[in-house]
N, C-alpha and C positions, 0 to 999 in steps of 0.2 A: 847036491845043494837043494834044489827045490824041484817039486814034480806037480804039475798041473794035470787036474782031472779032467779028461773031456777034450785034452788038446793034442793035435797030430805030433808024433815023436820028433818028426823034421823040426818043429817050432821050438819044442822043448830042449833039442841039441842046439839050434840056433842060440837061444837064451842061455844056456849053460855056457857055450862058447864067447858070448859077448859078456857074460859075467865075469868069465876067466881072464878075457883080455882087459877089462876095467879093474880088475883086482891088480893084473901085473902093471897096470898103467899107475895105479894109485901108490903101489909099491915102489916102484921107480922113483915117481915123484917125490914120497917120503925119505928116500936115501939120498937125493939131492938137498 
């Protein structure tokens, strides 16, 4: 998705996980 330069991998992993969860949430809301 997105890669930040000079940012620890743990933070990028967290950001990816959060964005994935947010994307799933928005998809569920659209289905309703």
